[in-house]
Backbone bond lengths (Angstrom), bond angles and torsions (degrees), N, CA, C in turn:
res aa  C-N    CA-C-N  psi(-1)  N-CA   C-N-CA  omega(-1)  CA-C   N-CA-C  phi
1 X - - - 1.445 - - 1.531 110.80 -
2 X 1.334 117.81 -66.01 1.463 122.61 -178.23 1.522 107.48 -155.98
3 X 1.316 116.25 178.36 1.453 123.56 172.48 1.525 106.92 -138.27
4 X 1.332 116.62 145.06 1.460 119.00 178.82 1.524 111.58 -147.19
5 X 1.331 114.34 163.72 1.465 122.23 179.13 1.524 108.86 -145.31
6 X 1.326 116.40 141.11 1.466 122.10 172.32 1.523 108.55 -127.98
7 X 1.313 115.47 140.15 1.470 121.72 179.07 1.512 109.31 -126.50
8 X 1.349 116.51 141.92 1.450 122.64 170.38 1.522 108.58 -144.01
9 X 1.316 116.61 144.34 1.466 120.91 -178.87 1.509 110.76 147.95
10 X 1.326 115.75 -151.09 1.454 119.87 177.05 1.534 110.03 -63.78
11 X 1.325 116.50 145.53 1.466 120.21 -177.50 1.524 110.71 -60.12
12 X 1.331 115.34 136.42 1.463 121.43 175.41 1.519 109.82 -150.05
13 X 1.315 116.13 172.00 1.457 121.41 174.98 1.532 108.93 -77.13
14 X 1.327 119.36 128.19 1.465 119.83 178.30 1.521 113.70 -56.12
15 X 1.325 117.74 -26.36 1.462 119.97 178.80 1.525 112.21 -59.11
16 X 1.336 117.52 -23.88 1.464 121.80 178.15 1.520 111.13 -56.47
17 X 1.338 116.46 -29.70 1.460 120.88 -179.90 1.525 112.85 -114.03
18 X 1.317 117.25 -27.79 1.457 120.66 -177.37 1.530 111.53 -78.45
19 X 1.350 116.39 -35.25 1.461 120.70 -173.32 1.525 114.58 -114.08
20 X 1.332 117.54 -36.75 1.461 120.56 -163.93 1.526 117.12 -82.82
21 X 1.346 121.20 -36.11 1.470 119.23 -173.13 1.523 113.95 -66.17
22 X 1.323 114.67 165.18 1.463 121.98 177.69 1.529 111.12 -54.61
23 X 1.343 116.22 -45.49 1.468 122.04 178.44 1.535 108.21 -116.79
24 X 1.314 116.08 61.93 1.462 121.12 -176.92 1.525 110.98 -66.57
25 X 1.337 115.45 170.92 1.458 119.72 177.47 1.529 110.49 -61.92
26 X 1.327 117.75 -40.10 1.466 119.98 176.96 1.526 110.44 -64.47
27 X 1.326 117.12 -38.70 1.468 119.59 175.69 1.531 110.76 -62.38
28 X 1.339 116.86 -39.11 1.466 120.44 177.83 1.523 111.56 -64.28
29 X 1.322 117.04 -31.04 1.459 118.93 179.57 1.526 110.97 -65.22
30 X 1.320 116.71 -28.30 1.467 122.29 177.84 1.522 112.70 -90.00
31 X 1.338 116.18 -36.18 1.461 120.22 -174.68 1.523 108.82 -153.76
32 X 1.316 115.50 106.52 1.457 121.86 -176.73 1.524 109.27 -112.13
33 X 1.334 118.08 95.65 1.466 120.00 -174.15 1.527 114.18 -61.28
34 X 1.347 118.30 -31.94 1.457 120.70 -176.97 1.520 112.85 -101.99
35 X 1.309 117.98 3.83 1.454 120.96 -176.42 1.517 113.05 -85.29
36 X 1.342 115.19 161.20 1.457 119.93 175.08 1.521 110.55 -68.17
37 X 1.335 116.82 -29.72 1.461 123.07 172.97 1.521 108.15 -120.03
38 X 1.309 117.15 139.78 1.456 120.72 -179.63 1.526 111.43 -69.50
39 X 1.332 116.95 -40.13 1.457 122.01 -175.50 1.524 109.60 -109.18
40 X 1.344 115.82 133.80 1.460 122.55 178.99 1.523 107.88 -124.47
41 X 1.339 115.06 77.21 1.459 120.38 -170.90 1.512 115.35 -114.75
42 X 1.350 117.92 17.47 1.462 121.59 -174.61 1.524 112.13 -98.76
43 X 1.330 115.89 41.83 1.452 120.52 179.34 1.517 111.83 106.76
44 X 1.325 114.76 169.44 1.459 121.11 -179.34 1.524 108.47 -154.74
45 X 1.326 114.82 171.76 1.459 119.96 175.81 1.507 110.78 -151.21
46 X 1.319 115.02 153.86 1.463 123.49 175.24 1.520 107.46 -135.79
47 X 1.309 116.54 123.87 1.456 121.92 175.88 1.514 109.29 -124.32
48 X 1.334 117.55 134.22 1.460 119.47 -175.25 1.519 111.51 -146.32
49 X 1.336 114.18 154.57 1.455 122.97 176.43 1.522 107.38 -101.82
50 X 1.321 118.18 112.98 1.466 119.65 -175.31 1.517 114.26 -63.57
51 X 1.357 117.42 -28.05 1.463 119.68 -172.49 1.514 109.09 -143.82
52 X 1.340 116.88 121.70 1.463 120.62 -179.66 1.520 111.87 -63.94
53 X 1.322 117.63 -28.54 1.458 120.93 -179.09 1.526 112.25 -76.82
54 X 1.339 117.15 -15.24 1.465 121.37 -178.35 1.525 109.05 -141.96
55 X 1.354 117.31 77.56 1.463 120.29 -173.04 1.526 113.87 -85.81
56 X 1.337 117.74 18.79 1.455 119.63 -173.77 1.531 113.77 -74.46
57 X 1.318 117.84 -18.81 1.455 119.72 -170.85 1.530 111.34 -130.45
58 X 1.343 117.98 75.59 1.468 118.52 175.42 1.523 110.55 -67.94
59 X 1.320 116.16 146.63 1.457 122.23 176.27 1.520 108.55 -98.86
60 X 1.332 116.72 151.23 1.462 121.80 -179.08 1.527 109.36 -135.55
61 X 1.332 116.22 132.99 1.460 122.97 172.27 1.524 107.35 -125.20
62 X 1.336 117.25 123.52 1.460 121.81 -178.81 1.529 109.54 -132.03
63 X 1.311 115.65 147.01 1.461 120.70 -176.59 1.520 109.48 -148.24
64 X 1.338 116.11 150.63 1.465 120.05 175.42 1.526 111.92 -89.40
65 X 1.334 116.95 -1.65 1.463 120.61 176.14 1.530 110.64 -69.53
66 X 1.326 118.86 151.11 1.468 119.47 168.00 1.526 109.58 -61.92
67 X 1.310 116.96 140.36 1.469 120.14 -176.65 1.521 111.82 -58.59
68 X 1.337 116.88 -34.49 1.461 119.25 -177.07 1.529 112.17 -71.73
69 X 1.325 117.25 -11.84 1.453 120.52 -172.85 1.526 112.86 -115.49
70 X 1.333 117.14 11.25 1.463 119.30 -173.41 1.530 110.83 -110.49
71 X 1.315 116.56 107.11 1.460 121.17 -179.74 1.520 111.90 -66.34
72 X 1.341 116.72 -29.61 1.461 119.48 178.88 1.529 111.48 -62.44
73 X 1.335 116.93 -37.21 1.462 119.85 177.35 1.522 110.40 -63.17
74 X 1.307 117.35 -42.85 1.470 120.60 178.58 1.522 111.00 -62.55
75 X 1.329 116.32 -46.18 1.461 120.09 -179.52 1.523 111.02 -62.52
76 X 1.320 116.25 -48.00 1.460 120.78 -175.36 1.523 111.59 -67.12
77 X 1.322 116.68 -44.05 1.465 119.52 -175.96 1.520 112.23 -69.32
78 X 1.337 117.25 -19.42 1.462 120.70 176.09 1.521 112.37 -93.68
79 X 1.331 117.39 -16.70 1.463 120.80 -174.28 1.526 113.23 -92.26
80 X 1.338 117.64 -27.68 1.456 119.98 -176.13 1.526 110.29 -100.37
81 X 1.313 114.94 159.38 1.462 123.02 170.35 1.523 107.20 -127.08
82 X 1.300 116.60 136.82 1.458 120.61 -174.14 1.524 110.32 -150.01
83 X 1.348 117.62 144.45 1.465 120.15 177.01 1.521 113.80 -86.64
84 X 1.352 117.41 -7.92 1.458 119.38 -179.89 1.526 108.17 -157.73
85 X 1.334 115.92 125.50 1.456 118.51 177.92 1.518 111.07 -148.19
86 X 1.337 114.87 155.81 1.460 124.39 172.99 1.532 107.56 -115.46
87 X 1.323 116.72 144.34 1.456 120.72 168.99 1.521 109.17 -141.99
88 X 1.334 116.31 148.87 1.460 121.80 -170.10 1.518 109.05 -148.35
89 X 1.326 117.46 135.25 1.461 122.36 172.11 1.521 107.24 -117.31
90 X 1.332 115.77 136.07 1.463 121.08 -165.77 1.518 112.49 -109.05
91 X 1.329 114.81 138.96 1.459 122.89 164.95 1.516 106.10 -118.29
92 X 1.327 116.91 103.91 1.457 121.72 -172.84 1.524 110.74 -65.15
93 X 1.328 115.87 128.89 1.458 120.96 -178.67 1.523 112.17 -100.58
94 X 1.304 117.69 -0.16 1.462 120.11 -178.43 1.517 111.94 168.77
95 X 1.352 118.31 -57.92 1.464 119.04 177.54 1.526 111.06 -58.30
96 X 1.325 117.59 146.94 1.469 120.66 -171.31 1.515 113.50 -65.84
97 X 1.330 114.64 161.85 1.462 122.00 178.23 1.524 107.74 -82.98
98 X 1.307 116.44 104.80 1.459 123.03 179.71 1.523 108.04 -153.68
99 X 1.322 117.01 157.88 1.455 120.34 -174.70 1.524 112.22 -59.02
100 X 1.319 117.47 -39.13 1.463 120.27 -177.12 1.521 112.70 -69.36
101 X 1.331 117.63 -9.84 1.463 121.22 176.22 1.528 112.69 -100.72
102 X 1.318 117.38 -0.01 1.463 120.95 178.08 1.528 110.52 -87.48
103 X 1.301 116.05 141.49 1.456 122.74 178.60 1.541 108.71 -88.35
104 X 1.328 119.41 162.61 1.460 127.63 -1.80 1.524 111.84 -80.52
105 X 1.340 113.84 161.74 1.454 121.41 175.31 1.527 108.20 -99.90
106 X 1.321 115.41 151.64 1.471 120.64 -172.73 1.521 110.20 -130.76
107 X 1.329 115.30 140.78 1.467 122.31 169.11 1.524 107.71 -144.61
108 X 1.322 115.73 115.24 1.466 121.74 -175.77 1.526 109.06 52.63
109 X 1.327 119.20 -119.17 1.465 120.41 -177.78 1.531 112.97 -94.79
110 X 1.326 117.58 12.73 1.461 121.41 -174.80 1.525 111.76 -106.14
111 X 1.343 115.55 140.47 1.460 123.12 171.62 1.535 108.93 -118.80
112 X 1.340 115.38 149.26 1.469 121.23 -174.32 1.526 108.26 -149.03
113 X 1.333 117.15 135.10 1.470 121.15 173.70 1.528 109.10 -150.24
114 X 1.346 115.16 167.05 1.469 120.22 -167.55 1.527 109.00 -153.83
115 X 1.297 115.86 142.74 1.464 123.21 168.92 1.515 107.31 -122.26
116 X 1.322 116.46 122.77 1.456 120.16 -177.99 1.511 109.45 138.28
117 X 1.322 116.69 -150.69 1.459 119.56 -178.29 1.512 110.32 -165.40
118 X 1.317 114.82 153.78 1.455 122.07 165.80 1.524 106.35 -93.53
119 X 1.309 116.10 114.23 1.458 121.28 -174.23 1.534 110.49 -62.21
120 X 1.319 115.59 133.17 1.464 123.03 -179.95 1.535 110.19 52.29
121 X 1.329 114.85 49.74 1.456 121.51 -177.41 1.534 111.97 -54.20
122 X 1.326 117.15 -35.30 1.462 119.66 179.93 1.517 113.03 -58.36
123 X 1.341 117.06 -33.86 1.454 121.05 177.96 1.528 112.67 -72.04
124 X 1.334 115.87 -28.43 1.463 120.84 -172.25 1.524 112.85 -102.34
125 X 1.322 116.32 -11.53 1.465 120.50 -170.51 1.521 112.34 -58.70
126 X 1.332 118.01 -44.84 1.459 120.08 -177.50 1.525 111.04 -63.12
127 X 1.330 116.72 -44.74 1.466 120.65 179.87 1.525 110.87 -61.51
128 X 1.327 116.93 -41.11 1.464 120.32 178.07 1.527 110.95 -66.80
129 X 1.333 116.81 -43.59 1.458 120.26 -177.85 1.515 111.81 -62.01
130 X 1.326 116.83 -39.41 1.455 120.10 -179.74 1.526 112.18 -67.10
131 X 1.339 117.05 -21.27 1.458 120.41 179.48 1.524 112.81 -86.05
132 X 1.346 118.13 -11.90 1.463 121.61 179.55 1.523 109.43 -73.69
133 X 1.326 116.19 138.83 1.457 122.01 175.81 1.535 109.23 -52.07
134 X 1.354 118.38 128.14 1.466 119.95 -179.93 1.523 113.82 -55.42
135 X 1.346 117.16 -28.53 1.464 119.52 178.53 1.525 112.03 -72.39
136 X 1.343 117.25 -23.19 1.454 121.65 -179.32 1.526 112.40 -93.12
137 X 1.318 116.92 -26.93 1.464 119.94 -172.74 1.531 113.56 -55.75
138 X 1.352 119.72 -41.31 1.475 118.59 -179.76 1.525 114.06 -64.30
139 X 1.339 117.68 -13.78 1.460 121.05 -178.71 1.525 112.31 -82.14
140 X 1.329 117.99 -11.21 1.461 121.38 178.70 1.526 108.24 -73.77
141 X 1.331 116.41 119.00 1.462 121.15 -174.42 1.524 113.60 -103.75
142 X 1.335 117.20 -28.67 1.455 121.01 -175.67 1.511 112.33 -107.48
143 X 1.336 114.93 -160.95 1.466 120.78 -174.19 1.527 113.04 -127.22
144 X 1.329 118.09 15.39 1.464 120.13 -175.13 1.522 112.35 -85.89
145 X 1.331 114.44 156.30 1.456 120.53 172.27 1.528 110.91 -64.51
146 X 1.334 117.26 -32.84 1.463 120.94 -178.43 1.518 111.63 -63.91
147 X 1.312 117.07 -46.81 1.464 119.47 -179.10 1.522 110.70 -64.55
148 X 1.317 117.72 -38.17 1.457 120.40 176.26 1.523 110.65 -64.31
149 X 1.334 117.03 -42.04 1.462 120.81 178.26 1.525 110.57 -62.15
150 X 1.327 117.32 -41.49 1.462 122.13 177.71 1.526 110.77 -57.86
151 X 1.322 116.99 -45.86 1.463 119.39 -177.91 1.528 111.95 -73.02
152 X 1.313 116.89 -27.79 1.469 118.90 170.44 1.528 110.16 -64.30
153 X 1.328 116.81 -45.21 1.460 120.71 179.47 1.531 110.60 -62.47
154 X 1.339 117.43 -40.87 1.469 120.16 175.26 1.528 110.44 -60.15
155 X 1.320 116.68 -40.44 1.464 121.45 178.54 1.518 111.01 -61.09
156 X 1.332 116.49 -38.05 1.462 121.03 -176.31 1.530 113.60 -89.69
157 X 1.336 117.40 12.28 1.464 119.86 171.35 1.509 115.55 100.63
158 X 1.326 118.27 31.56 1.458 121.55 -179.47 1.525 112.39 -52.85
159 X 1.318 117.41 -38.44 1.458 120.81 -174.18 1.529 112.54 -73.62
160 X 1.325 116.78 -13.61 1.465 121.03 177.05 1.526 112.25 -102.07
161 X 1.325 117.15 -40.24 1.465 121.88 -178.20 1.532 107.59 -149.08
162 X 1.330 117.58 88.07 1.465 119.31 -173.03 1.517 114.35 -61.43
163 X 1.322 118.27 -37.18 1.463 119.43 -178.07 1.527 110.39 -67.06
164 X 1.326 116.76 -46.01 1.466 119.95 178.89 1.520 111.27 -64.87
165 X 1.327 117.48 -37.86 1.463 121.06 -177.13 1.529 111.22 -70.00
166 X 1.327 117.49 -43.50 1.472 119.36 176.72 1.524 109.42 -64.26
167 X 1.322 116.77 -38.66 1.466 119.94 176.93 1.513 111.86 -61.06
168 X 1.330 116.79 -43.14 1.466 120.30 179.23 1.523 111.04 -65.59
169 X 1.330 117.33 -38.33 1.462 120.78 178.35 1.523 110.95 -64.40
170 X 1.330 116.45 -42.52 1.466 119.77 179.08 1.528 110.73 -66.79
171 X 1.309 117.62 -39.43 1.467 120.18 176.91 1.524 110.70 -61.30
172 X 1.333 116.99 -37.31 1.465 120.51 176.57 1.521 110.32 -63.71
173 X 1.332 117.04 -43.27 1.466 121.27 177.06 1.526 110.53 -59.77
174 X 1.326 116.40 -46.14 1.459 119.86 -178.26 1.529 111.37 -66.53
175 X 1.313 116.03 -38.86 1.464 119.90 177.04 1.532 110.99 -62.09
176 X 1.337 116.47 -47.13 1.460 120.39 179.26 1.524 110.94 -65.20
177 X 1.333 116.12 -39.34 1.452 120.04 179.90 1.512 112.69 -64.17
178 X 1.322 116.61 -46.84 1.457 119.70 -179.17 1.527 110.70 -63.96
179 X 1.342 117.19 -36.83 1.462 120.49 177.75 1.524 111.51 -64.11
180 X 1.347 116.19 -28.62 1.470 121.10 -179.91 1.522 112.23 -93.26
181 X 1.330 117.14 2.97 1.453 120.27 178.49 1.513 114.95 85.68
182 X 1.335 117.01 16.72 1.463 121.26 178.10 1.529 107.67 -90.13
183 X 1.317 117.65 118.83 1.466 120.73 -171.90 1.515 112.25 -69.58
184 X 1.356 116.76 -45.73 1.458 121.50 -176.80 1.538 108.71 -126.10
185 X 1.322 118.10 84.72 1.467 120.06 -170.74 1.530 114.60 -70.49
186 X 1.315 118.17 -35.61 1.468 120.94 -168.71 1.517 111.42 -112.00
187 X 1.324 115.80 135.44 1.453 121.70 177.00 1.520 109.16 -145.63
188 X 1.342 116.39 130.54 1.451 115.08 169.78 1.507 117.36 147.87
189 X 1.316 112.61 -176.35 1.455 123.28 173.80 1.523 107.65 -125.32
190 X 1.322 116.03 145.13 1.464 122.09 -172.87 1.517 108.41 -132.00
191 X 1.329 116.16 140.77 1.463 122.32 170.80 1.521 108.54 -121.67
192 X 1.320 115.80 137.10 1.460 121.45 177.47 1.524 108.00 -142.32
193 X 1.336 116.51 143.28 1.461 120.41 -179.58 1.516 110.69 -147.74
194 X 1.347 114.33 149.08 1.463 122.00 173.48 1.526 111.39 -104.99
195 X 1.331 117.31 6.80 1.456 121.78 -178.36 1.513 113.46 99.57
196 X 1.332 117.68 -11.11 1.460 121.73 178.11 1.525 111.81 -119.70
197 X 1.328 116.56 -36.86 1.464 123.44 -177.31 1.513 109.08 -126.13
198 X 1.323 115.83 146.74 1.461 121.63 171.65 1.524 107.84 -113.27
199 X 1.324 115.77 128.95 1.456 122.40 172.53 1.518 107.52 -108.69
200 X 1.322 117.89 121.31 1.464 122.98 -178.47 1.526 107.84 -117.72
201 X 1.323 115.92 120.05 1.462 122.15 -169.82 1.516 109.87 -116.62
202 X 1.317 115.55 135.14 1.465 122.03 175.57 1.525 108.33 -121.82
203 X 1.329 116.45 116.54 1.469 119.61 -176.22 1.519 110.29 -160.50
204 X 1.322 116.13 142.77 1.456 121.39 169.06 1.518 108.94 -148.56
205 X 1.333 115.56 152.81 1.464 120.35 -179.65 1.527 111.19 -62.98
206 X 1.319 116.34 -28.67 1.464 121.52 -178.31 1.519 112.27 -84.99
207 X 1.343 117.48 -14.68 1.453 120.65 -175.69 1.510 113.06 78.34
208 X 1.335 117.21 21.70 1.473 122.44 178.78 1.529 108.07 -135.31
209 X 1.321 115.45 71.60 1.465 120.99 -172.03 1.518 112.37 -78.43
210 X 1.326 115.78 163.58 1.457 122.45 171.09 1.527 109.54 -58.61
211 X 1.321 116.88 155.45 1.458 121.00 -175.32 1.533 111.88 -68.84
212 X 1.331 115.88 151.89 1.461 122.26 178.00 1.526 108.61 -156.77
213 X 1.347 115.53 135.82 1.460 122.17 -177.71 1.532 109.03 -138.18
214 X 1.335 115.59 152.96 1.463 118.76 168.04 1.529 108.90 -130.12
215 X 1.314 115.30 156.79 1.459 120.46 -177.16 1.516 110.96 -73.34
216 X 1.318 115.59 151.30 1.455 121.32 168.72 1.528 108.35 -69.71
217 X 1.328 117.65 162.72 1.465 118.42 -179.39 1.529 110.28 -69.96
218 X 1.332 115.60 146.61 1.457 121.51 -171.04 1.537 112.74 -62.59
219 X 1.350 120.31 -43.15 1.474 117.67 177.37 1.525 113.01 -57.42
220 X 1.327 117.82 -38.57 1.462 120.77 176.10 1.524 111.09 -63.43
221 X 1.339 116.20 -40.41 1.459 120.02 -179.97 1.527 111.85 -66.82
222 X 1.344 116.60 -35.70 1.468 119.26 175.49 1.527 110.53 -61.13
223 X 1.331 115.88 -38.25 1.459 119.40 177.85 1.517 112.52 -68.53
224 X 1.331 116.67 -35.51 1.458 121.29 -179.15 1.529 111.74 -75.31
225 X 1.345 115.94 -37.77 1.464 121.23 -174.71 1.530 109.49 -132.83
226 X 1.333 117.72 71.32 1.471 120.37 -174.54 1.520 114.10 -64.18
227 X 1.316 117.91 -20.00 1.465 120.58 -177.91 1.527 113.10 -101.78
228 X 1.326 117.36 7.76 1.460 120.38 -177.58 1.527 109.72 -78.15
229 X 1.319 116.86 104.90 1.456 121.35 -177.33 1.527 112.11 -62.33
230 X 1.313 116.36 -31.66 1.460 119.45 -176.33 1.523 111.90 -62.49
231 X 1.323 118.54 -30.26 1.459 121.39 -179.21 1.522 112.30 -64.99
232 X 1.328 117.28 -19.24 1.462 120.09 178.85 1.526 112.14 -65.34
233 X 1.326 117.44 -16.74 1.468 121.21 178.88 1.517 112.28 -74.72
234 X 1.340 117.59 -12.65 1.458 120.76 -170.96 1.521 111.19 -118.28
235 X 1.341 115.42 138.13 1.452 120.89 173.78 1.517 111.56 -78.61
236 X 1.328 116.50 172.56 1.461 121.20 -175.86 1.520 113.13 -65.26
237 X 1.334 117.86 -20.00 1.468 120.52 -178.35 1.520 113.03 -99.87
238 X 1.319 118.07 6.44 1.464 121.46 -178.36 1.526 110.98 -67.62
239 X 1.326 115.89 133.54 1.459 122.23 178.12 1.525 109.12 -140.79
240 X 1.312 115.78 138.11 1.460 122.16 -179.67 1.517 108.25 -127.24
241 X 1.322 116.54 136.38 1.466 121.60 169.21 1.517 106.36 -124.52
242 X 1.344 116.14 133.95 1.464 119.44 -166.68 1.524 109.73 -152.66
243 X 1.319 115.61 154.23 1.464 120.43 -178.04 1.520 113.11 -63.60
244 X 1.323 116.55 -33.35 1.468 120.10 175.67 1.523 108.93 -151.97
245 X 1.337 118.30 154.20 1.468 121.31 -173.45 1.522 113.04 -55.91
246 X 1.339 114.86 146.80 1.456 121.74 -179.81 1.527 112.53 -86.05
247 X 1.332 117.02 -11.46 1.460 120.69 176.82 1.524 108.79 -151.25
248 X 1.326 115.92 177.38 1.465 121.22 -175.88 1.526 113.24 -103.33
249 X 1.331 118.61 11.38 1.462 121.08 -178.39 1.528 110.14 -73.04
250 X 1.314 118.50 125.73 1.465 120.63 -179.69 1.522 111.69 -61.29
251 X 1.325 115.89 137.62 1.454 121.40 174.02 1.512 115.76 85.24
252 X 1.332 117.89 -7.86 1.470 119.61 -179.66 1.522 110.52 -73.93
253 X 1.338 116.59 -39.40 1.456 120.52 -179.66 1.526 109.94 -118.64
254 X 1.333 115.36 136.22 1.455 123.23 -177.97 1.526 108.73 -113.21
255 X 1.318 116.93 134.06 1.458 120.10 -178.03 1.521 110.49 -74.06
256 X 1.324 116.40 135.62 1.456 121.93 173.71 1.524 107.74 -78.89
257 X 1.330 118.69 124.97 1.468 119.81 -177.33 1.531 112.42 -64.84
258 X 1.312 114.92 161.80 1.456 121.29 175.87 1.536 110.66 -59.50
259 X 1.331 116.75 145.77 1.474 123.86 178.05 1.525 111.44 51.93
260 X 1.331 114.48 50.73 1.463 121.92 -176.66 1.521 109.22 -136.21
261 X 1.330 115.79 147.85 1.452 121.45 168.88 1.520 107.93 -113.03
262 X 1.329 116.44 126.97 1.460 121.99 172.74 1.524 107.59 -94.98
263 X 1.317 115.81 123.11 1.467 121.63 -179.43 1.519 108.03 -103.01
264 X 1.337 117.16 118.56 1.460 122.97 -179.32 1.523 107.87 -113.72
265 X 1.326 115.67 117.22 1.458 120.70 -179.38 1.529 108.39 -143.38
266 X 1.344 118.58 -178.02 1.467 119.41 -176.84 1.526 114.79 -59.32
267 X 1.331 118.07 -17.37 1.464 120.91 178.68 1.523 113.19 -87.19
268 X 1.337 117.64 -2.36 1.461 120.31 -178.66 1.518 109.96 120.21
269 X 1.331 116.51 -142.74 1.455 120.12 178.35 1.520 109.71 -133.88
270 X 1.310 115.17 151.61 1.457 120.54 169.83 1.523 108.69 -150.30
271 X 1.317 115.76 160.16 1.456 122.43 -177.87 1.523 110.24 -106.52
272 X 1.336 115.02 147.52 1.457 122.20 172.20 1.521 108.54 -133.60
273 X 1.328 115.35 148.06 1.473 118.90 173.28 1.519 109.56 -64.16
274 X 1.332 115.44 145.34 1.455 120.97 179.45 1.519 109.44 -128.48
275 X 1.314 116.37 121.91 1.453 122.92 178.86 1.530 111.96 47.98
276 X 1.330 117.60 58.88 1.471 118.30 177.15 1.516 110.75 -61.87
277 X 1.316 115.32 150.57 1.465 119.94 -177.02 1.522 110.07 -61.78
């Protein structure tokens, strides 16, 4: 479907993760070994918070170009420094290739992106749309299941309790899907942030979600790999959550369990159950 990465920690150039690693996000756009699709060339997006002290205004750059072929992405990701950013490469599953369908999506100080799909979204779209707050509905610009899911979560209180709100939105999808005869309506991994915390969710109705990993804490990695020069690029609070590992070093990336939310904040990371059966 897609591949995505979220970073939080000391400010750095996004290119450090988008371009430089062995299995960078741009590399994943060309060849994604753990993805449902090998190639993710139907556009990309970069969303970032310019200032950790003032996370109210994240910036977003989205393009329908393949990530590997866009010089603007290279220029931008090397020119800015940010303490928290999202990036996403898209493999379109049905909705057209257009900028408004590229992730991440933004509302006020919130960013949202998704890898996966709502099965038979066309059957469920009307039911989902009718559940969106009428004040939010005019803000939907594209045609993706992800953007609709985001606005459902906003309707259910994302800005107050993001985990509960995303859970309620997914339950609505599953309820509508089952009513329409769709056995496994929801599939995917989701990232959401308010500029201070990243919530990374792995869940599917079938219990076989797309892959998701987060990095081990940097002090632990220094102990494991004291001679790894690449670790010098990251501060002690750096944390990455990504669809698949950026390198092959054992222990650097830890898999997020099924039906789990990984919470990444200035205190580190911890896991919580998500939508237990």
